[in-house]
C-alpha positions in Angstrom: -158.7 227.0 -92.5 -158.6 228.6 -96.0 -161.8 230.6 -95.3 -160.1 232.0 -92.2 -157.2 233.3 -94.3 -159.6 234.8 -96.8 -161.5 236.4 -93.9 -158.4 238.0 -92.5 -157.5 239.4 -95.9 -161.0 240.8 -96.5 -161.0 242.3 -93.0 -157.5 243.8 -93.4 -158.4 245.5 -96.7 -161.7 247.0 -95.6 -161.8 247.5 -91.9 -159.3 250.4 -91.6 -161.0 252.4 -94.3 -164.4 251.8 -92.8 -163.5 252.7 -89.3 -161.6 255.9 -90.3 -164.4 257.2 -92.6 -167.2 256.1 -90.2 -165.6 257.7 -87.2 -165.1 260.9 -89.1 -168.8 261.1 -90.0 -169.8 260.3 -86.4 -167.6 263.0 -85.1 -169.3 265.4 -87.4 -172.7 264.2 -86.1 -173.7 262.9 -89.5 -175.2 259.6 -90.6 -172.6 257.3 -92.2 -173.4 257.1 -95.9 -174.4 253.8 -97.5 -171.2 253.6 -99.5 -169.1 253.6 -96.4 -171.5 251.1 -94.8 -170.9 248.7 -97.6 -167.2 248.6 -96.5 -168.5 247.8 -93.0 -170.7 245.0 -94.3 -167.7 243.5 -96.2 -165.6 243.8 -93.0 -168.3 241.8 -91.2 -168.1 239.2 -94.0 -164.4 238.9 -93.2 -165.3 238.2 -89.5 -167.9 235.7 -90.5 -165.4 233.8 -92.7 -163.0 233.5 -89.7 -165.7 231.8 -87.7 -166.0 228.0 -87.9 -168.9 226.3 -89.7 -170.2 225.9 -93.2 -173.4 227.7 -92.5 -171.6 230.9 -91.4 -169.3 230.6 -94.4 -172.3 230.2 -96.8 -174.0 233.2 -95.2 -170.8 235.2 -95.6 -170.5 234.3 -99.2 -174.1 235.2 -99.9 -173.6 238.6 -98.3 -170.4 239.1 -100.4 -172.5 239.0 -103.6 -172.7 242.7 -104.6 -176.5 243.2 -104.8 -176.9 241.5 -101.4 -174.1 243.7 -100.0 -175.9 246.8 -101.2 -179.2 245.6 -99.8 -177.7 244.9 -96.3 -175.9 248.2 -96.2 -179.1 250.0 -97.2 -181.0 248.2 -94.5 -178.3 249.3 -91.9 -178.4 252.8 -93.3 -182.2 253.0 -92.9 -182.0 251.6 -89.4 -179.4 254.2 -88.5 -181.5 257.0 -89.9 -184.6 255.8 -88.0 -182.7 255.6 -84.7 -181.4 259.2 -85.1 -184.9 260.5 -85.5 
């Protein structure tokens, strides 16, 4: 229950910024920068925390660790660059 509340707070604080910035970059036909993708990864963590189960919560907390957040966002960034080519 408490992780769901934390997930809602994380999602509320990050999702709006991520979607507005990402949609602007997509409208301009640009790849979304890694800094904006970090907000998307943190928004995904909020969704993971709302899901039931200790394994998902542990995964979310691991992704929330800043070096892991950067790594995941860079992997998504490289994937997006590769699919645009």
